[in-house]
N, C-alpha and C positions, 0 to 999 in steps of 0.2 A: 481468850484473843478469838477473836472471829477468823478462821479462814475466809475469804474470795468467799469458795463455791460453796460451803454452810450458809454467804451474807444468799446469795442469786434462788436457793433452792429454801424455797418456802409450803410446806402443810399442803399437799390441796382439802380444801373443805367444801363439805356440799349444800350446796342452800336445805331448807330445812324443812321443804314443802316435797322434799323428791319423792319421800316416801307412802303424803299422801298424792301425789302426780301418780303414783302407778297405782298405788290402788284403789284410786279415781278409776282411773286407765283398764284395768284388770276388770271391774266392777261393769262399764259401758261396756267391755268385747262382750263376756257375760250373752247380758242383755242383746246385745246383736246376735250371740247366737239364738239364742231362745225365741227374738223375731222371723233369725230364718227357718226352726224346725215348726214353728205355729204356721207359719207360711205353709209347711206343708202340708201339715196337717189339715188344718181349714183349712188350704184348699183355698185364699182369698185371695191369691191370683189366675188367672190359667197360666197356662206354662208357662208364653215366653217371659209370661210377667215376675212369675215364682221362679225363673234360673236370672230374670236380670236385677231384684229384688237382692240374692245370693251370694250375686256375682257383685256388685258395689260393695255389700256389706261387707265381701270378704274383703275388695276394695282398699276399704276401709278399714279394716281393722290387719291389713299391713302396712300401709302409713302409720296411724301408730305403732305398732306395734316400733320397726321402722325405727319412726321419731323419738319412742316413751324407751321402750325396753333394752334399742340399742345407743339410748343418749344424745343419739344425734338431729335433739333441739338443745344439745350446753354445745359453746364459743373449743376451737380445735378440733374439729375435727370434718371440713373443712375434702379434704381429701378421700376420708370416707366417703362423703356423702358422695362423694363424684364417683366410685368408684362401685359401691350398693345400684342408686341412676344408672348409671353406665350398662350394670348389667341385667337389670330386668329394665333396659331399652333392648339387649342383647333378646332375652329372652321374650318376650314381647312379640319381636319378631320379627324370630322362629317359629314361638305359637302362632300367630297372625301367618305367616306361611306353610305351614303343617294341616291348615285351618282351609287355604286357598287350592292343596295340594287334589 
C-alpha cells in the first residue's frame, strides 16, 4: 500500500541526450579556445580585432557553460537564472565603472 508521499515523489529521469550535449559543447569550447590561440599566434587581426575575438569567444563560452554545465537549460531553474544573471549584471556594471574611472 503506497502512501500519499510515495505517489507524489517521482524519480528524476534525465534525457538520454544530456551526455551528448555535454560532450559536444565541451568540444565546441575547445575549438573556440583554439581559435583564440591561433588568432593571437598567427596575428590574423589587429590588436583591437584580436581583443574583440577573444572577448567575444570568452562570452560565448561563459553562456555555454552556464546553460549546459550548470543545467540552466532545464525546467525548474528560474530563480537560479535570475540570480546568476543579476550577478553578471552587477559584475558588468562594476567592471565598466572601474574602466571609466
